[in-house]
C-alpha positions as CSV (number, residue, x, y, z in Angstrom):
1,M,0.0,0.0,0.0
2,T,1.3,3.4,-1.0
3,D,0.6,6.4,1.2
4,S,2.0,9.8,0.3
5,G,0.1,12.3,2.3
6,A,1.0,15.9,2.9
7,G,4.4,16.2,4.5
8,G,5.0,12.4,4.1
9,S,8.3,10.9,3.0
10,G,6.8,9.0,0.1
11,D,8.2,5.6,1.3
12,M,6.4,2.5,0.4
13,K,5.2,1.1,3.7
14,D,2.0,0.3,5.7
15,T,1.1,3.2,7.9
16,E,-1.7,4.3,10.3
17,P,-4.3,6.6,8.8
18,L,-3.2,10.2,9.1
19,E,-6.5,11.4,10.6
20,P,-6.0,12.3,14.3
21,P,-7.5,9.9,16.8
22,S,-10.8,10.6,18.3
23,P,-10.5,12.9,21.4
24,R,-12.7,10.4,23.3
25,A,-10.3,7.5,22.7
26,P,-7.6,6.9,25.3
27,S,-4.0,7.1,24.3
28,D,-3.4,3.4,24.9
29,G,-6.7,2.2,23.3
30,P,-7.0,-0.3,20.5
31,A,-6.0,0.5,17.0
32,P,-8.3,2.6,14.8
33,G,-10.9,0.6,13.0
34,A,-11.2,-2.0,15.8
35,E,-14.4,-2.2,17.8
36,S,-13.9,-0.4,21.1
37,P,-16.4,-0.6,23.9
38,T,-15.4,2.8,25.1
39,R,-16.6,4.4,21.8
40,E,-20.1,3.0,22.4
41,F,-20.5,4.6,25.8
42,Q,-22.2,8.0,25.2
43,F,-24.1,8.3,28.6
44,P,-23.3,11.1,31.1
45,P,-20.9,10.3,33.8
46,G,-22.5,8.4,36.7
47,V,-25.5,7.1,34.6
48,S,-25.7,3.6,33.2
49,P,-27.9,2.6,30.3
50,G,-30.0,0.2,32.4
51,A,-30.3,2.5,35.5
52,P,-33.0,5.2,35.9
53,A,-31.8,8.6,34.8
54,A,-30.4,10.6,37.7
55,A,-28.1,13.6,37.8
56,A,-24.8,13.2,39.4
57,S,-25.5,16.2,41.6
58,D,-28.2,14.2,43.4
59,I,-25.6,12.3,45.3
60,D,-23.0,15.1,45.7
61,G,-21.8,15.5,49.2
62,V,-22.8,12.0,50.3
63,R,-19.9,10.0,51.6
64,F,-19.7,6.4,50.5
65,D,-17.3,4.1,52.2
66,D,-17.8,0.3,52.1
67,S,-14.2,-0.6,52.9
68,P,-13.4,-2.3,56.3
69,A,-11.0,0.5,57.2
70,G,-13.1,3.4,56.0
71,G,-13.2,7.0,57.0
72,L,-15.4,8.9,59.3
73,L,-18.7,7.6,58.2
74,S,-17.7,3.9,58.5
75,G,-16.2,4.6,61.9
76,V,-19.5,6.1,63.1
77,R,-21.7,3.3,61.7
78,A,-19.6,0.5,63.2
79,P,-21.6,0.2,66.5
80,A,-25.0,-1.3,66.3
81,V,-27.3,1.6,67.3
82,P,-31.0,1.1,67.6
83,D,-33.2,3.4,65.4
84,V,-35.6,4.2,68.2
85,P,-34.9,4.7,71.9
86,S,-35.6,1.9,74.4
87,P,-38.4,2.3,77.0
88,I,-35.7,2.9,79.6
89,S,-34.4,6.0,77.8
90,A,-37.5,7.2,75.9
91,R,-39.1,8.6,79.0
92,Y,-36.2,11.1,79.4
93,L,-36.4,12.5,75.9
94,F,-38.6,15.5,74.9
95,P,-40.5,15.5,71.6
96,T,-38.3,17.9,69.7
97,E,-35.1,16.1,70.6
98,K,-33.5,13.9,67.9
99,Y,-32.3,10.5,69.2
100,R,-28.9,9.4,68.0
101,G,-28.2,6.3,70.1
102,E,-27.7,4.7,73.5
103,W,-25.1,2.4,74.9
104,R,-24.6,0.2,77.9
105,R,-21.2,0.0,79.5
106,H,-18.8,-2.7,78.3
107,W,-19.1,-6.1,79.9
108,V,-15.7,-5.6,81.6
109,H,-17.6,-3.2,83.9
110,L,-18.9,-6.4,85.6
111,M,-15.6,-8.2,85.8
112,P,-15.1,-7.6,89.6
113,W,-18.5,-9.0,90.3
114,Y,-17.9,-12.0,88.1
115,I,-14.8,-12.7,90.0
116,I,-16.6,-12.4,93.4
117,G,-19.3,-14.7,92.3
118,T,-16.8,-17.3,91.0
119,L,-14.7,-17.2,94.1
120,S,-17.7,-17.4,96.4
121,T,-18.9,-20.5,94.6
122,F,-15.5,-22.1,94.9
123,I,-15.2,-21.3,98.6
124,M,-18.7,-22.4,99.3
125,G,-18.0,-25.8,97.6
126,L,-14.8,-26.2,99.5
127,A,-16.4,-25.3,102.9
128,S,-19.4,-27.5,102.2
129,G,-17.1,-30.5,101.5
130,M,-15.2,-29.9,104.7
131,L,-18.4,-29.4,106.8
132,T,-19.9,-32.6,105.6
133,K,-16.9,-34.5,107.1
134,W,-17.1,-32.5,110.3
135,D,-18.4,-34.7,113.1
136,N,-20.1,-32.1,115.2
137,A,-23.7,-31.4,116.4
138,N,-23.5,-27.9,114.8
139,R,-22.5,-29.2,111.4
140,D,-25.9,-28.8,109.8
141,T,-26.2,-25.2,111.1
142,A,-22.8,-24.3,109.8
143,L,-23.6,-25.8,106.5
144,S,-26.9,-23.9,106.3
145,V,-25.2,-20.6,107.1
146,T,-22.6,-21.2,104.4
147,V,-25.2,-21.8,101.8
148,I,-27.2,-18.7,102.9
149,V,-24.1,-16.5,102.7
150,W,-23.3,-17.9,99.3
151,L,-26.9,-17.2,98.1
152,L,-26.7,-13.6,99.4
153,I,-23.5,-13.0,97.5
154,L,-24.9,-14.4,94.3
155,G,-28.0,-12.3,94.8
156,F,-25.9,-9.2,95.2
157,V,-23.9,-10.1,92.0
158,G,-27.2,-10.5,90.2
159,W,-28.3,-7.1,91.4
160,K,-25.2,-5.6,90.0
161,I,-25.8,-7.3,86.6
162,L,-29.4,-5.9,86.6
163,D,-28.0,-2.4,87.5
164,W,-25.5,-2.7,84.6
165,Y,-28.4,-3.6,82.2
166,M,-30.5,-0.7,83.2
167,D,-27.7,1.9,82.9
168,R,-27.6,3.9,79.6
169,F,-25.4,6.4,78.0
170,I,-27.6,8.4,75.6
171,L,-26.6,10.8,72.8
172,T,-29.1,13.2,71.1
173,N,-28.7,16.2,68.9
174,K,-28.8,18.5,71.9
175,R,-27.2,16.7,74.9
176,I,-25.6,13.6,76.4
177,M,-27.2,11.8,79.3
178,L,-26.1,9.1,81.7
179,I,-28.9,7.1,83.4
180,Q,-28.1,4.9,86.4
181,G,-29.9,2.9,89.0
182,V,-32.7,0.4,89.3
183,I,-34.9,1.5,92.2
184,T,-33.2,4.9,92.8
185,R,-32.7,6.5,89.4
186,S,-29.9,9.0,88.7
187,V,-30.0,11.0,85.4
188,A,-27.0,13.2,84.6
189,M,-27.2,15.5,81.6
190,M,-24.8,17.9,79.8
191,P,-25.8,20.1,76.7
192,L,-23.5,19.5,73.7
193,G,-23.1,23.3,73.4
194,R,-21.4,23.5,76.8
195,V,-18.8,20.8,76.0
196,T,-15.4,22.6,75.8
197,D,-13.1,19.6,75.7
198,M,-13.6,15.8,75.3
199,K,-11.2,12.9,75.1
200,Y,-11.1,9.2,75.8
201,S,-8.3,7.0,77.1
202,Q,-7.7,3.3,76.7
203,T,-5.5,1.0,78.8
204,P,-3.8,-1.9,77.1
205,M,-6.7,-4.1,78.2
206,G,-9.2,-1.5,76.9
207,R,-7.5,-1.6,73.5
208,M,-7.7,-5.4,73.3
209,L,-11.4,-5.5,74.5
210,N,-12.4,-2.3,72.7
211,Y,-13.6,-0.1,75.6
212,G,-12.4,3.2,77.1
213,E,-13.0,6.0,79.6
214,F,-14.5,9.3,78.4
215,I,-13.4,12.6,80.0
216,I,-15.7,15.5,79.2
217,E,-15.0,19.1,80.2
218,S,-17.7,21.7,80.3
219,A,-17.8,25.5,80.6
220,G,-18.7,25.4,84.3
221,Q,-18.2,23.5,87.5
222,D,-17.5,19.9,87.8
223,Q,-20.2,17.8,86.2
224,A,-21.5,14.3,86.9
225,L,-20.6,13.4,83.4
226,R,-16.9,14.4,83.6
227,N,-15.7,10.8,83.8
228,V,-17.6,7.9,82.2
229,P,-15.6,4.7,82.3
230,H,-16.0,1.4,80.3
231,L,-17.9,2.8,77.3
232,P,-17.8,0.4,74.3
233,N,-16.4,1.3,70.9
234,P,-14.8,4.5,72.1
235,N,-13.3,5.6,68.8
236,E,-16.6,5.3,66.9
237,L,-18.5,6.9,69.7
238,Y,-16.0,9.8,70.0
239,L,-16.3,10.5,66.2
240,Q,-20.1,10.4,66.4
241,M,-20.2,12.8,69.3
242,C,-17.7,15.2,67.6
243,E,-19.8,15.1,64.3
244,E,-22.9,15.8,66.3
245,M,-21.3,18.9,67.9
246,Y,-19.5,20.4,64.9
247,E,-21.6,19.2,61.8
248,P,-25.2,18.6,63.0
249,E,-26.6,19.6,59.6
250,A,-24.6,16.8,57.9
251,V,-25.9,14.3,60.4
252,D,-29.5,15.4,59.9
253,E,-29.1,15.1,56.1
254,R,-27.6,11.6,56.3
255,M,-30.3,10.4,58.7
256,A,-33.1,11.8,56.6
257,E,-31.9,10.4,53.3
258,P,-30.3,6.9,53.6
259,E,-27.6,6.0,51.1
260,E,-29.3,2.9,50.0
261,D,-32.1,4.9,48.4
262,L,-29.7,6.7,46.1
263,I,-28.4,3.6,44.3
264,P,-30.8,1.2,42.5
265,D,-30.5,-2.3,43.8
266,G,-28.7,-4.6,41.4
267,E,-27.7,-1.8,39.0
268,A,-24.6,0.4,39.2
269,A,-22.9,2.7,36.7
270,V,-20.0,1.1,35.0
271,P,-18.1,3.7,32.9
272,G,-17.0,2.4,29.5
273,K,-19.5,-0.5,29.4
274,S,-23.0,-0.8,27.9
275,D,-25.7,-3.4,28.0
276,G,-24.7,-6.6,26.2
277,T,-21.0,-5.8,26.3
């Protein structure tokens, strides 16, 4: 084939067409004349042929992060937070308040009582075995007293477990609250607007078991919420509280319009690919 275009050398050789490549074709794309799937894609960015038409601006500002080690959004969403308050905490919320979540203390908060219950059971078993071999008229009385003391200790441990279950740390768009007690209730509250400093600390055991102690400073005297130990998922809870204090509008927008409603199920935009290709 002879090609002697303008400015050409006139050599007899096979050459590419002199027309410039299409501005849409990538520099490392297939040779001209070959069928390229990228040439067939003429849809706007962010819209696939099979998906309903939607402007890319509809999802601007929404943070998507499905990776295990995601950013702020994935850190906040890690804890399982109920959508509605439990009956224990609902009675302390007023109608215009927006509920964000509630948490019980980490199970390590009960560790001393677990140890006491286990040791008392071991000691009771050892003492009962020794008393059954004791040849004395007061043996039955001593054995009964041992069992009664053991039951009282177990009852106290059970009471502490119930108290742990009833305790709640609550976050709303206006304040944080700490509810404690079973028969005698104690409700401590601090407005988010008065929080001047907040941090959490984790011991080596806390890092392994994922709990920490929150230290909250306010613009005033010492508050009942200054030290809150043994809160679970401290990093995620810290980020959620900070976002609630500094970006409440972003939280409201995300809560009002879930991400799942913005992407059709089973269909996603794949740039450079059309149906049947």
